[in-house]
C-alpha positions as MATLAB code, in Angstrom:
seq = 'XXXXXXXXXXXXXXXXXXXXXXXXXXXXXXXXXXXXXXXXXXXXXXXXXXXXXXXXXXXXXXXXXXXXXXXXXXXXXXXXXXXXXXXXXXXXXXXXXXXXXXXXXXXXXXXXXXXXXXXXXXXXXXXXXXXXXXXXXXXXXXXXXXXXXXXXXXXXXXXXXXXXXXXXXXXXXXXXXXXXXXXXXXXXXXXXXXXXXXXXXXXXXXXXXXXXXXXXXXXXXXXXXXXXXXXXXXXXXX';
ca = [
    -108.413  -73.748  -69.396;
    -107.811  -76.314  -71.829;
    -109.664  -75.995  -75.068;
    -110.240  -78.590  -78.028;
    -107.239  -76.773  -79.778;
    -104.689  -77.899  -77.197;
    -105.850  -81.684  -77.882;
    -105.935  -83.667  -80.704;
    -107.423  -82.740  -84.302;
    -110.644  -81.622  -83.994;
    -113.530  -83.647  -85.671;
    -115.990  -81.684  -87.499;
    -119.515  -82.577  -86.875;
    -122.673  -82.224  -88.832;
    -124.309  -78.581  -88.220;
    -127.943  -78.872  -88.944;
    -128.322  -75.461  -88.297;
    -125.816  -74.141  -91.091;
    -128.093  -71.689  -92.563;
    -128.663  -69.875  -89.369;
    -124.934  -69.664  -88.463;
    -124.131  -68.280  -91.862;
    -126.852  -65.562  -91.570;
    -125.643  -64.905  -87.869;
    -122.315  -64.645  -89.091;
    -122.887  -61.960  -91.473;
    -124.914  -59.840  -88.835;
    -122.231  -59.979  -86.440;
    -119.150  -59.409  -89.029;
    -121.044  -56.563  -90.582;
    -121.856  -54.678  -87.100;
    -118.748  -55.748  -85.332;
    -115.999  -55.921  -87.941;
    -115.200  -52.340  -88.462;
    -115.243  -51.266  -84.935;
    -111.384  -50.218  -84.126;
    -109.022  -50.528  -81.126;
    -109.233  -52.736  -78.021;
    -113.093  -52.195  -77.738;
    -113.725  -53.838  -81.269;
    -111.228  -56.946  -80.464;
    -113.522  -57.509  -77.081;
    -116.476  -57.283  -78.972;
    -115.697  -59.459  -81.685;
    -114.192  -61.987  -79.143;
    -117.161  -62.012  -77.099;
    -119.753  -62.500  -79.755;
    -117.493  -64.726  -82.258;
    -117.169  -67.382  -79.923;
    -120.781  -68.325  -80.556;
    -120.218  -68.893  -84.382;
    -116.655  -70.288  -84.424;
    -115.643  -73.883  -84.085;
    -113.426  -72.735  -81.005;
    -111.700  -69.760  -80.035;
    -109.157  -69.855  -77.367;
    -108.343  -67.078  -74.516;
    -106.441  -64.044  -75.340;
    -106.859  -64.142  -79.177;
    -106.891  -60.982  -80.930;
    -109.121  -60.163  -83.677;
    -108.664  -57.377  -86.104;
    -111.032  -55.292  -88.204;
    -112.827  -56.438  -91.299;
    -112.462  -60.317  -90.332;
    -114.234  -62.187  -93.085;
    -115.582  -65.340  -91.926;
    -116.660  -68.369  -94.195;
    -118.136  -71.639  -92.495;
    -117.140  -70.166  -89.175;
    -117.890  -73.497  -87.385;
    -115.185  -75.246  -89.091;
    -112.516  -72.447  -87.562;
    -110.693  -73.205  -84.809;
    -108.402  -70.192  -83.091;
    -105.754  -71.166  -80.465;
    -105.096  -69.160  -77.466;
    -102.907  -66.326  -77.719;
    -103.456  -66.244  -81.660;
    -103.321  -62.458  -83.595;
    -105.020  -61.777  -86.643;
    -104.564  -58.643  -88.024;
    -107.033  -56.548  -90.216;
    -108.528  -57.522  -93.613;
    -108.020  -61.404  -93.063;
    -110.048  -63.833  -94.936;
    -110.762  -67.366  -93.251;
    -112.787  -69.969  -94.980;
    -113.149  -73.388  -93.688;
    -115.605  -74.863  -96.717;
    -117.623  -76.568  -94.048;
    -119.177  -79.029  -93.416;
    -115.888  -81.167  -93.911;
    -113.518  -78.372  -94.121;
    -111.239  -76.807  -91.308;
    -108.819  -74.248  -90.280;
    -107.042  -74.803  -87.044;
    -104.658  -72.307  -85.620;
    -102.628  -73.845  -82.851;
    -101.229  -71.504  -80.146;
     -99.910  -68.226  -80.513;
    -100.001  -68.068  -84.457;
     -99.834  -64.640  -86.191;
    -101.825  -63.784  -89.268;
    -100.426  -60.796  -90.471;
    -102.692  -58.195  -92.383;
    -104.696  -59.430  -95.765;
    -103.913  -63.002  -95.337;
    -106.272  -65.554  -96.931;
    -106.721  -68.849  -95.655;
    -109.378  -71.189  -97.791;
    -109.533  -74.695  -96.858;
    -112.405  -75.749  -99.646;
    -113.410  -78.922  -97.639;
    -109.790  -79.974  -96.619;
    -107.836  -79.260  -93.378;
    -105.739  -76.299  -93.030;
    -103.586  -76.374  -90.124;
    -100.787  -74.083  -88.641;
     -98.621  -75.330  -85.817;
     -97.917  -73.186  -82.520;
     -95.982  -69.981  -82.505;
     -95.707  -69.848  -86.287;
     -95.959  -66.265  -88.118;
     -97.726  -65.675  -91.462;
     -96.668  -62.617  -93.085;
     -98.993  -59.948  -95.163;
    -100.903  -60.905  -97.972;
    -100.182  -64.531  -97.827;
    -102.716  -66.901  -99.628;
    -103.249  -70.781  -98.903;
    -105.903  -72.972 -100.462;
    -107.048  -76.434 -100.778;
    -108.885  -78.719 -101.021;
    -105.799  -81.029 -100.585;
    -104.932  -80.694  -97.045;
    -102.479  -78.179  -95.855;
    -100.118  -78.465  -92.822;
     -97.612  -75.987  -91.494;
     -95.431  -77.092  -88.461;
     -94.606  -74.898  -85.342;
     -92.200  -71.938  -85.124;
     -92.277  -71.548  -89.132;
     -91.695  -67.846  -90.792;
     -93.743  -67.265  -93.803;
     -93.108  -64.061  -95.495;
     -95.393  -61.534  -97.382;
     -97.068  -62.686 -100.569;
     -96.187  -66.414 -100.222;
     -98.819  -68.609 -102.090;
     -99.363  -72.153 -101.049;
    -101.713  -73.953 -103.430;
    -102.847  -77.588 -102.578;
    -104.734  -78.269 -106.107;
    -104.142  -78.360 -109.470;
    -106.596  -77.993 -112.380;
    -107.265  -80.914 -114.768;
    -106.948  -79.964 -118.300;
    -106.755  -83.588 -120.143;
    -109.779  -82.725 -122.080;
    -109.291  -80.559 -125.222;
    -112.738  -79.945 -126.094;
    -113.758  -79.078 -122.472;
    -113.145  -75.616 -120.646;
    -110.185  -76.305 -118.364;
    -112.540  -74.441 -115.575;
    -115.230  -77.315 -116.150;
    -112.654  -80.090 -115.697;
    -112.305  -79.793 -111.982;
    -109.180  -80.210 -109.854;
    -106.748  -82.785 -108.247;
    -104.636  -82.525 -105.277;
    -102.304  -84.349 -102.668;
    -101.549  -82.133  -99.988;
     -99.044  -79.678  -98.839;
     -96.820  -80.337  -95.519;
     -94.087  -77.733  -94.121;
     -92.385  -79.159  -91.386;
     -91.328  -77.285  -88.375;
     -89.042  -74.375  -87.837;
     -89.064  -73.459  -92.065;
     -88.596  -70.272  -93.122;
     -90.138  -68.900  -96.751;
     -88.789  -65.716  -98.135;
     -90.975  -63.210  -99.694;
     -92.739  -64.234 -103.069;
     -91.937  -68.293 -102.513;
     -94.956  -70.218 -104.525;
     -95.281  -73.964 -103.182;
     -97.170  -76.221 -105.275;
     -99.092  -79.154 -104.630;
     -97.757  -82.451 -103.523;
     -94.866  -81.191 -101.925;
     -93.223  -81.413  -98.643;
     -90.635  -79.023  -97.164;
     -88.305  -80.876  -94.625;
     -87.615  -79.651  -90.795;
     -85.631  -76.483  -90.584;
     -85.666  -75.544  -94.236;
     -85.019  -72.272  -95.619;
     -86.494  -71.045  -99.319;
     -85.130  -67.922 -100.895;
     -87.244  -65.143 -102.092;
     -89.079  -65.693 -105.006;
     -88.442  -69.463 -105.500;
     -90.994  -71.843 -106.928;
     -91.210  -75.183 -104.956;
     -92.453  -77.916 -107.237;
     -90.662  -80.894 -105.623;
     -90.109  -81.967 -101.673;
     -87.271  -80.723 -100.066;
     -85.064  -82.775  -97.428;
     -84.677  -81.402  -93.808;
     -82.353  -78.384  -93.302;
     -82.157  -77.472  -96.969;
     -81.198  -73.999  -98.483;
     -83.203  -73.787 -101.620;
     -83.451  -71.099 -104.057;
     -84.679  -70.380 -107.852;
     -87.344  -71.535 -110.165;
     -87.707  -74.063 -110.047;
     -86.458  -74.329 -106.459;
     -82.942  -76.396 -106.039;
     -81.325  -77.111 -103.059;
     -78.265  -75.072 -102.828;
     -76.394  -76.552  -99.691;
     -77.685  -78.043  -96.278;
     -77.600  -75.883  -93.217;
     -75.639  -78.419  -91.414;
     -72.773  -77.617  -94.080;
     -72.291  -74.079  -93.747;
     -73.122  -71.674  -90.808;
     -72.255  -68.435  -92.364;
     -74.230  -68.307  -95.809;
     -77.549  -66.578  -96.377;
     -80.346  -66.210  -98.847;
     -82.466  -63.161  -99.395;
     -85.677  -63.190  -98.095;
];
């Protein structure tokens, strides 16, 4: 069965009944969200299909899933979403796209905030990872993102000394994490960064600048220690 998730990036369309969808989402998640075990999963997959942008075959939906902008959320076949995960697309313009067999562990929070947040196939997102736009966030396939990683595609504007920072708005560029990357626990990735294919970022690092492919980077700010092609026996803590 081909779904929109197995094709090109879905185009978000205007939703004239968005108020009704929000109300329906609140009702369904309140009634079905707490039901445990396989029965709860079956019921959620059955009824959430009517509110989500797309729901592929064989998806697992854990308990207490929190949904915002459900029409902008696209879940690929074989994906698994653990308990207490928050997904908010920020529709009408935003979208969250999980490709095939993506794993979101317990407590993950994804907020597109009107941008595009896409996670490639067979990528694993660890417990309590937080990602937020509104800059676009694109994560490639076969990546491993460990627990408590933060990926924020925005920066607060603070140039005006006489206006509260919270009232000055935000700027953004976007973040790209290419295929087959491993980010250790507690890594922070800042706006405007691209992490190249096959790179490894050690635990607790703060990535403020882009990393070339096959880098091994550690520290605050993160610095490239060596290339994976230069050493086969070294490792970093994750």
